N, C-alpha and C positions, 0 to 999 in steps of 0.2 A: 383260829376262826370259829371252830366248832363250839368252844365254850362261850364265845360271844353270842352265837345263835340260840344256844340253849339258855343263857342267862336272859336274853331278850325275850324269848318265847315264854319265859316265867312271868316277866313283867307285863308284856303285852301278848296274851295267849291267842288273840284273835286277829291280830294285825296282818300277819303274813298271809294267811288264808284269805282274809277279806281283800288284801292288796291283789292277790293272784286272781281273785274273782273279778275285781274292778278293772284290773289292767292285764288282760290275759297274754299280751304280747311280751311281756317283760322277761328278760333271761335271768338266770339265777344270780349273776352279777349285779344286774339291775335291782333286783329284790334285795340283796345285801346292802346295796347303796341306799336304797329307801329305808331299810332298817336303821342304818347309821344316821341318815338325815333325821329320822323320827327322834333320834335322842341327841340331836344337835351337834353331831360331829361336824367339824370344819372340813372343807374340801381338802385340805392338807392331810388331816388325820384319815380321811376316807382313803386317799391314795396311799398313805403309809400302811394302812390296815389291809389294803389290797395288793401291797407290794408293787406299786406302780411308781417309777421314778418320775420326778418333775419333769424331765425331758420327754417322757412319753405321756404326759398328762393332758395335752391339748384336747384329744378326742374324748378323754374321760371328763374333762371340765364341761364339754357339750352334753355328754351323758348325763351329768348331774343336773345341768340346766333343763334338759329335756324332760327329766323325771319330775323335777320340782314344778315345771310349768304345766304339767299334765293335770287337768282339772280333776280327774279321778283320784290322783294321789293327794291333791290339796283338799278335797272333800273327805277322804279317809283319814288323813292326818288331823284335820280340824275335828272330826268326829271322835277320835282317840283322845285328842287333847281335852276335849269336854269331859269325857269320861275319867280321865286320869286327874283332873283338877278338883 
């Protein structure tokens, strides 16, 4: 997982910092989920990366929905999409 985070930080150097500033209540796992959502990982791939079995995924699916429905995450994601296109 560390190599993913390092590679992500090279591609999107300000994303994690800005995310934490915008959504201060996020846990480290939620930040990782946001990073994976940013690069369009599917829910299944996110669960695989976090080593969560499908049987335990119910709570994590709602975590992903909660993150993606957060207006701060949407604004931040849209801002970075404009910068990288």
